C-alpha positions in Angstrom: 0.3 18.8 21.1 -0.4 18.3 17.5 -3.8 18.0 16.3 -5.0 14.7 14.8 -7.4 13.7 12.0 -9.6 10.7 12.4 -11.7 8.3 10.3 -14.2 5.5 11.2 -15.9 2.8 9.2 -18.1 -0.2 10.0 -16.8 -3.0 7.8 -18.6 -6.2 6.5 -17.5 -9.5 7.6 -16.1 -10.3 4.1 -13.0 -10.9 2.1 -13.5 -7.3 0.9 -13.3 -5.7 4.4 -9.3 -5.3 4.2 -9.7 -3.6 0.8 -12.3 -1.2 2.3 -10.2 -0.7 5.2 -7.0 0.3 3.0 -9.2 2.7 1.0 -10.2 4.4 4.0 -6.7 4.7 5.3 -5.4 6.0 1.9 -8.1 8.7 2.0 -7.4 9.7 5.6 -3.3 9.8 4.9 -4.3 12.0 1.6 -6.1 14.4 3.7 -3.1 15.4 5.9 0.3 17.0 5.2 2.9 14.3 4.6 0.4 11.5 5.6 1.8 9.2 2.9 4.9 8.3 5.2 2.6 6.1 7.2 1.2 4.4 4.0 3.5 1.3 3.8 3.3 0.2 7.4 -0.1 1.4 7.8 -1.6 -0.5 5.0 0.0 -3.8 6.1 -1.1 -3.4 9.7 -4.7 -2.3 8.7 -4.9 -5.4 6.4 -3.6 -7.8 9.0 -5.8 -6.5 12.0 -8.9 -6.3 9.8 -8.3 -9.7 8.3 -7.8 -11.2 11.8 -11.1 -9.6 13.1 -13.0 -10.9 10.0 -11.6 -14.3 10.4 -11.4 -14.7 14.2 -13.4 -11.9 15.9 -16.8 -11.3 14.0 -19.1 -14.3 13.8 -21.6 -14.3 10.8 -24.1 -11.3 11.0 -21.6 -9.1 12.9 -19.5 -6.1 11.6 -16.0 -5.1 12.4 -15.4 -1.3 13.4 -12.1 0.4 12.2 -10.9 3.6 13.8 -7.9 5.3 12.2 -6.3 8.4 13.8 -3.2 10.3 12.4 -1.2 13.2 13.6 2.4 14.5 13.1 4.0 11.8 15.2 2.0 8.6 14.8 -0.9 6.7 13.1 -3.0 4.9 15.3 -5.2 2.0 14.2 -8.1 0.3 16.2 -10.0 -2.7 15.1 -13.1 -3.6 17.2 -14.8 -6.8 17.1 -17.4 -8.8 19.3 -15.3 -11.7 20.5 -13.7 -10.8 23.9 -12.7 -14.4 24.4 -10.5 -14.6 21.1 -7.6 -12.4 22.0 -4.6 -12.0 19.7 -2.0 -14.6 20.0 1.7 -14.1 18.7 3.1 -17.2 17.4 6.3 -18.0 15.7 5.3 -20.3 12.7 7.8 -22.4 10.8 9.0 -21.7 7.4 6.7 -24.1 5.7 3.4 -22.7 7.5 1.3 -20.6 5.2 -0.5 -18.5 7.8 0.0 -17.0 11.2 2.4 -14.4 10.6 0.0 -11.4 10.8 0.5 -10.4 14.5 4.3 -10.7 14.1 4.0 -8.2 11.2 1.9 -5.9 13.2 4.4 -6.1 16.2 7.5 -5.5 14.0 5.9 -2.5 12.1 4.4 -0.8 15.2 5.9 1.4 17.9 3.4 -0.3 20.2 0.3 -2.4 20.0 -2.1 -4.2 22.2 -5.5 -5.4 23.0 -8.1 -4.4 25.5 -11.7 -5.1 26.5 -14.6 -3.2 24.5 -17.7 -2.4 26.3 -20.3 -3.7 26.6 -18.7 -6.7 24.7 -15.9 -7.5 22.5 -12.3 -6.3 22.2 -10.2 -3.6 20.6 -6.9 -4.7 18.9 -4.8 -1.5 18.3 -1.5 -0.4 17.1 0.5 2.7 16.7 2.9 3.4 13.7 5.4 6.0 14.4 8.2 7.5 12.5 
């Protein structure tokens, strides 16, 4: 079994949250051998999941929690928010629609992804990017 390196951060409910999340991911990947191999896909999935949590999962006054974990075989991304009743929904937007492709990107870039309840409230949307 390979050892892993983790990082967590509470993010504000703001447009700057995805930027901070990517900074945290960059620092984590720089701290492990060959971590940069996860940067391209990792930066996209982190941005999409954090953006979705800010827009749909965190009411005003709440924070979003980001947990990152990387080892020699995969990068795991978890985004926690407080709205359990707002589960992620995969949609197939038309070519003229400007939004709604985020989870499609996450699905296509991830080895696996999902959503589960977070106790005592909320949900965790997660994905794993593998080589």
